[in-house]
N, C-alpha and C positions, 0 to 999 in steps of 0.2 A: 521379438517373439513372433509377430505377424509374418515376418519374412520367412522364418523357419517353417511356419505352417503352410505358407504359399509354396515353398520349395517341395514339401511333402506332397501336396496336391498335384504339383506339376509332374511328379514321378508317375502318378496314376498307376499304382501297382498293387498286386495282391500277392502275398507271400504265403505259401503252403508248406507244411512239413508232411511228408508221406513216410509211412513205415513199410519199407520194401522187404517182403519176405520171400516172394517167388521170383520167376524169371523176368517179369515185367510189372509195371505199376501204371494204372490209368491216371494220367495227368489231367485230362480233360474228357468230357463226355464225348463218346464216339457216335456222332449223329448218324453216320451212314448205316450203322448196324441196328439202330434202335428206333427207327421210324415204324410205327404201326399203321398200316394203311387203313385199318378198319375204323380208326377214330380221326375224323377230319380235323376237329379242334386240336388234338394233340399234335397232329402233323404240322399245323400252322405254327404251333409254339416251337417245335423242333426246328423247322425250317428258318423261322425268324432268328432263333438263337444261332443256328449254324451259319447263317450269312454274316453274323457278327464275329464269330469266333474262328479265326483263321490266321494264316501267316501274314496277311496284309494288316491285321489289326493288333496282333499280339507278338511280342518278343518273349522268348522263354529262356530263362537262366537256371541251370541246374547246378547247385553248390557254387553259385556266382560265376559260372562259365556259360556263355551263350550256346544254346544247342538249336538244331534245326527244329522247326515247328512239328509237333507230333502229338497225337492223343495218348499214345502209350510210350513209356520209356522202357527199353529192354537192356538189361545187362545182368551180369552174374553177381554184382555187388549186393549186399544186404544191409539192412539197418535204416536209420533215419536219413532222409534226403530232403534238402531245402530247395524249393522250386519258387522262383520269382517270375510272375507274369507281369510284364510291362505293357500297358495298353497304349498304342500309338495315337489313339483318338478317343474321344468320349463316345461311348456306345449307348444305344437306347434300348437294347434288348440283350440280356444275358441269361435267358431261360436255359435251365438244365446244364449250366456250364460245368458243374462238378457232379452232376447226377451219376450214380453208379461208380464213383471213385472210392472203392471199398478201403483203400489204404490210406486215405486222407486222414491225418492225425490232428492237425490244427491249422487254422486259417487266420491270417492277420489282414484285415481290411482297412486298417487305419490310414493308409495312403491311397486308397482307391477313391477316385472321384466319381460318385454315382449321380451327379447333377442331371445328366440326360437320361438316365436309366428309367424307363417306363415299365419294363417287363422283366421280372426276375423270378418267374414261376419255377418252382422245383429246383432251385439252385443246388441244393444239397440232397436231393431225392435219392434214396437207396445208398446213403453213406452209412457205414456201420458204426462209427464213433460218435 
């Protein structure tokens, strides 16, 4: 049993289900468009998170097929979409990672290794569900 648990942790993944109704779905928080220069503390949180959440640190699988790293997925398809984020290394900051992802329906964190995570402020801020 311990071996099975260790294998899960080694995957270091978060699995999300999105309900796609429009032309695109926000997979991850779009840091470029959401930095408010008027609040220095918020800026620091966004920038810390943004430095961790990129193509060097996360592989994205949509319905089990690897896709290019993106914050928004665009297509004409509708309905439930399974997205798997596989983290290539242990991160220390995941601030705002899913903030504003309105179509996020469910999240499975059971295989995510949060050993090094020190900051996870507003992870699901402005999610509707």
